[in-house]
C-alpha positions in Angstrom: 0.0 0.0 0.0 1.3 3.4 -0.8 0.2 7.0 -1.0 1.4 9.6 -3.5 0.6 13.2 -4.4 -0.7 14.0 -7.9 0.3 17.0 -10.0 -2.7 18.9 -8.7 -1.9 18.3 -5.1 -4.4 15.5 -4.3 -3.3 12.5 -2.4 -4.1 9.0 -3.7 -3.7 5.7 -1.9 -3.1 2.6 -3.9 -2.6 -1.1 -3.2 -4.3 -3.8 -1.2 -5.8 -3.1 2.2 -4.3 -4.1 5.6 -4.9 -7.8 6.2 -4.4 -8.7 2.5 -3.0 -12.2 1.9 0.7 -12.8 1.2 0.1 -14.5 -2.1 -2.5 -13.2 -4.5 -3.3 -14.6 -7.9 -5.8 -16.0 -10.4 -6.4 -19.7 -11.1 -8.0 -20.7 -14.4 -10.9 -23.2 -14.0 -13.1 -24.2 -16.8 -12.0 -21.2 -18.8 -12.8 -18.7 -16.0 -10.4 -16.9 -13.6 -10.9 -17.5 -9.9 -9.3 -15.0 -7.5 -6.8 -16.8 -5.1 -5.5 -15.4 -1.8 -3.1 -17.4 0.5 -1.8 -16.3 3.8 1.6 -17.8 4.5 2.5 -18.6 8.2 5.2 -20.5 10.0 4.0 -23.7 11.7 2.2 -22.7 14.9 1.5 -19.1 13.8 -2.0 -17.9 13.6 -3.4 -15.2 11.2 -4.5 -11.9 12.6 -8.2 -11.0 12.7 -7.9 -8.7 9.7 -6.1 -11.4 7.7 -8.9 -13.9 8.5 -11.5 -11.3 7.5 -9.8 -10.7 4.2 -9.6 -14.5 3.5 -13.3 -15.0 4.5 -14.4 -12.1 2.2 -12.5 -13.6 -0.8 -14.3 -17.0 -0.1 -17.7 -15.3 0.4 -17.2 -13.7 -3.1 -16.5 -17.1 -4.7 -12.7 -17.0 -4.6 -10.2 -19.5 -3.2 -8.4 -18.6 0.1 -6.7 -20.1 3.0 -3.9 -20.2 5.5 -0.9 -22.3 4.5 2.4 -23.4 6.2 3.8 -25.4 3.3 3.8 -25.7 -0.4 1.8 -29.0 -0.1 -0.9 -27.1 1.9 -1.0 -24.4 -0.8 -1.3 -27.0 -3.6 -4.1 -28.8 -1.6 -6.1 -25.6 -1.5 -5.6 -24.9 -5.2 -6.8 -28.4 -6.0 -10.1 -28.1 -4.1 
C-alpha cells in the first residue's frame, strides 16, 4: 500500500488493504479466472483477525483462500 501526491496536489492511496494475503493470484478453472489469496504462516503461527476477515471475504465472493504453512498445503487448497 502506498500514498502519492498527484500533480494537482491531491493524495491518492493505492494497493491492497491491511490484512491482505501474502500470495494473490488467479487460477483458471473451466475457462474462468478465480481469485486466489493465500496467507503464509510458519507452523504454529495464527493469522490476525484482519487477515482472517480478508480470506473470508474472498471466499464469500467465490474466490479461493486459506492459510498455509507449506507448499503442499497451498497445492491442496488450489486443487479443491
